[in-house]
C-alpha positions as a printed Julia matrix, in Angstrom:
229×3 Matrix{Float64}:
   0.15  -0.02   -0.12
   1.42   3.35   -1.0
   0.59   5.69    2.18
   1.53   9.35    2.65
   5.26  10.49    3.44
   5.78  10.86    6.88
   7.23  14.53    8.19
   7.8   16.91   10.82
   5.12  18.37   12.39
   6.21  21.74   11.21
   6.42  20.3     7.62
   2.85  19.05    7.49
   1.58  22.64    8.93
   3.65  24.01    6.24
   1.78  21.7     3.71
  -1.41  22.12    5.05
  -1.43  25.88    4.58
  -0.17  25.13    1.06
  -3.36  23.49    0.55
  -5.83  25.3     2.3
  -5.27  27.99   -0.2
  -6.2   25.77   -3.06
  -9.3   24.6    -0.72
 -10.52  27.74   -0.35
 -10.12  28.9    -4.31
 -12.24  25.69   -4.75
 -15.03  26.6    -2.38
 -15.32  30.29   -3.83
 -15.16  28.4    -7.57
 -18.25  26.06   -6.06
 -19.91  29.35   -4.69
 -19.65  30.57   -8.1
 -20.77  27.31   -9.83
 -24.0   26.93   -7.6
 -24.83  30.79   -8.55
 -24.35  29.98  -12.08
 -26.66  26.81  -11.38
 -29.25  29.02   -9.92
 -29.42  31.37  -12.88
 -30.5   28.42  -14.94
 -33.77  29.31  -17.14
 -36.53  26.63  -15.92
 -39.2   24.74  -18.38
 -42.91  24.29  -17.2
 -43.7   20.94  -16.85
 -47.01  20.27  -18.55
 -46.98  16.26  -18.49
 -49.55  14.7   -16.24
 -47.28  12.26  -14.47
 -48.92   9.59  -12.16
 -46.74   7.84   -9.42
 -47.91   5.22   -7.23
 -46.72   5.33   -3.62
 -47.6    4.39    0.15
 -50.9    6.27    0.14
 -51.79   5.08   -3.46
 -51.59   7.47   -6.74
 -49.94  10.88   -6.69
 -49.41  13.41   -9.11
 -45.84  15.52   -9.28
 -47.33  18.22   -7.58
 -48.18  16.18   -4.73
 -45.01  14.77   -4.35
 -43.83  18.58   -3.1
 -45.97  17.54    0.12
 -47.04  21.11    0.02
 -43.11  22.25   -0.24
 -42.06  24.93   -2.76
 -39.05  22.94   -3.99
 -38.81  19.21   -4.79
 -35.67  17.25   -5.04
 -36.12  13.6    -6.76
 -33.7   11.01   -6.84
 -33.82   8.62   -9.76
 -33.41   5.35   -8.14
 -32.73   2.37  -10.71
 -34.88  -0.37  -10.36
 -36.06  -1.71  -13.55
 -39.59  -3.63  -13.95
 -37.83  -6.8   -14.36
 -35.63  -6.66  -11.49
 -35.82  -8.28   -8.12
 -33.98  -5.63   -6.28
 -32.53  -2.16   -6.37
 -29.35  -1.07   -7.46
 -26.46  -1.61   -4.91
 -24.89   1.85   -5.69
 -28.64   3.61   -5.65
 -29.2    1.8    -2.56
 -25.74   3.31   -0.81
 -26.91   6.25   -1.96
 -30.33   6.6    -0.05
 -28.36   5.07    2.71
 -26.52   8.03    3.33
 -29.29  10.57    3.17
 -29.97  12.43    6.05
 -33.12  13.5     8.21
 -35.27  15.3     5.7
 -36.83  17.82    8.35
 -33.9   20.11    7.44
 -34.81  20.0     4.07
 -38.28  20.61    4.33
 -37.27  23.77    7.25
 -35.98  25.16    3.56
 -39.28  24.51    1.96
 -38.0   21.48    0.01
 -39.1   18.31   -0.57
 -37.25  14.86   -1.14
 -38.45  11.49   -2.89
 -36.99   8.83   -4.66
 -38.57   7.29   -7.78
 -38.31   4.56   -9.92
 -39.19   2.59  -12.7
 -40.51  -0.89  -11.23
 -44.14  -1.4   -10.06
 -44.55  -0.18   -6.51
 -45.24  -3.75   -5.27
 -41.62  -4.3    -6.13
 -40.72  -1.72   -4.56
 -42.51  -1.86   -0.96
 -40.36  -4.95    0.02
 -37.12  -3.86   -0.69
 -37.69  -0.64    0.75
 -39.0   -2.52    3.93
 -35.61  -4.73    3.98
 -33.62  -1.6     3.8
 -35.21   0.26    6.84
 -35.85   3.2     4.37
 -38.22   5.85    5.31
 -37.81   8.34    2.65
 -40.82   8.89    0.32
 -40.39   6.46   -2.66
 -42.74   6.16   -5.27
 -43.16   3.93   -8.79
 -43.61   5.83  -12.23
 -44.63   2.66  -13.77
 -46.32   3.25  -16.92
 -45.69   6.68  -16.98
 -42.9    8.66  -19.33
 -41.2   10.34  -16.33
 -37.8    8.46  -16.31
 -37.59   8.46  -20.34
 -38.39  12.42  -20.38
 -35.89  13.35  -17.03
 -33.47  10.28  -19.24
 -32.46   8.27  -16.99
 -34.31   5.36  -18.67
 -32.86   5.26  -21.96
 -32.67   3.2   -25.08
 -29.29   1.81  -26.32
 -28.94  -0.99  -29.0
 -32.96  -1.22  -28.46
 -32.8   -1.97  -25.19
 -33.75   0.36  -22.42
 -30.96   0.85  -19.53
 -31.29   2.71  -16.71
 -28.76   5.43  -15.06
 -28.94   7.23  -11.7
 -29.52  10.77  -11.65
 -31.03  13.51   -9.3
 -33.63  15.97  -10.99
 -34.91  19.48   -9.05
 -38.26  21.31   -9.32
 -39.87  24.3    -8.42
 -43.38  24.76   -7.54
 -45.41  28.38   -8.13
 -48.75  28.26   -7.3
 -50.03  25.64   -9.47
 -47.34  25.61  -11.89
 -44.38  23.12  -11.63
 -40.76  23.75  -13.36
 -38.0   21.61  -13.74
 -35.03  23.56  -12.84
 -31.81  21.01  -13.23
 -30.99  17.7   -13.43
 -27.65  15.76  -13.27
 -26.58  12.45  -13.69
 -24.06   9.69  -12.66
 -20.82  10.81  -11.94
 -22.79  14.24  -10.94
 -24.03  12.52   -8.02
 -20.63  12.32   -6.35
 -20.42  14.52   -3.3
 -24.27  14.42   -2.65
 -26.17  13.41    0.15
 -26.44  16.13    2.81
 -29.02  18.71    3.57
 -26.52  21.73    1.91
 -25.41  19.64   -1.21
 -28.95  19.44   -2.51
 -29.82  22.47   -1.67
 -26.88  23.62   -3.74
 -28.62  22.05   -6.56
 -32.0   23.58   -6.38
 -32.98  27.02   -7.88
 -33.67  28.66   -4.66
 -29.87  27.59   -2.89
 -29.33  27.6     1.11
 -31.28  30.57    0.88
 -28.71  32.33    2.64
 -28.18  36.05    2.37
 -24.7   35.74    0.94
 -26.06  33.76   -2.21
 -26.45  35.23   -5.68
 -28.76  36.12   -7.16
 -30.06  38.37   -4.63
 -33.57  38.0    -3.4
 -34.15  34.37   -2.74
 -33.02  34.14    1.02
 -36.46  35.98    1.88
 -38.54  33.81   -0.63
 -40.94  32.45    2.1
 -40.86  35.24    4.32
 -38.99  33.56    6.81
 -35.2   33.94    8.56
 -32.37  33.38    5.99
 -31.4   29.33    5.43
 -29.04  29.19    8.64
 -31.08  30.84   11.18
 -34.16  28.35   10.49
 -31.82  25.41   11.94
 -33.1   23.58   14.82
 -32.86  19.85   15.96
 -34.88  17.9    13.99
 -37.29  17.35   16.48
 -38.28  20.95   16.93
 -39.59  21.66   13.37
 -42.99  22.46   13.28
 -44.1   19.83   10.92
C-alpha cells in the first residue's frame, strides 16, 4: 500500500496551509458555480405524470408535500429486477433527516420505474423511511433521461432532478446524472442544486433568501424534532 510521506509537524503544517489556499479557491469556485446553476432558466412541466406510493396514486405536484421545491432521486430499479441497484441503495443509505430540507421548503423523494409492489418489500428490507414512488407506466423516467434506449434495449442510469412549484405550476430547474451525483447526500449539497439554493443572504442571485418570508437559511436550523411540521 502506498501511504503518505512521514514528516515533522512543522512540515505538515506548511503543506497543510499550502493546500488550504487551494481549498479556499475551490470553495469560491464552487460558490460561483452554484450561483450560475441558480441562474439557469427553467421549463414548465405540463405532462400529468401519475406515480404510485404508499398512499396510492400521486401526481408530480403532490410529491412536493406542500413545499415549494422538490428534489427527486432517480433510483435505478427496472420492472424486471428483483432488487434495487446496489449503488443507488448506498446513496439512499447516506440521506440524513429530511426535516432539515423541509425547513427550507424543499421535499425529497426517490422515484423508480419498477411497479410499487416490488419497491415496498425492498424498502422494508433496507429500513428506509424516505418517500419512494413508482413511475411505472408513465414516461417520467424517459422524459428526465434516466431510462434510455441503447442498442434496442432500455437501460437505467442514476440521477437527481430538481423542481420548483409556483402556485399550480411546476417547473424543472436542474438535473444531473451518474458522476454528477458524487459528493451529494447532505442537506446543503441538495440545496445547492436547487433554484432557491441554501436561501442564505450571501448567495447570488440576491432576493431568494427571504423567498418564504422566513429568516435566512441557517437561522432556521433546529434540532430535527423541534420543527413545526
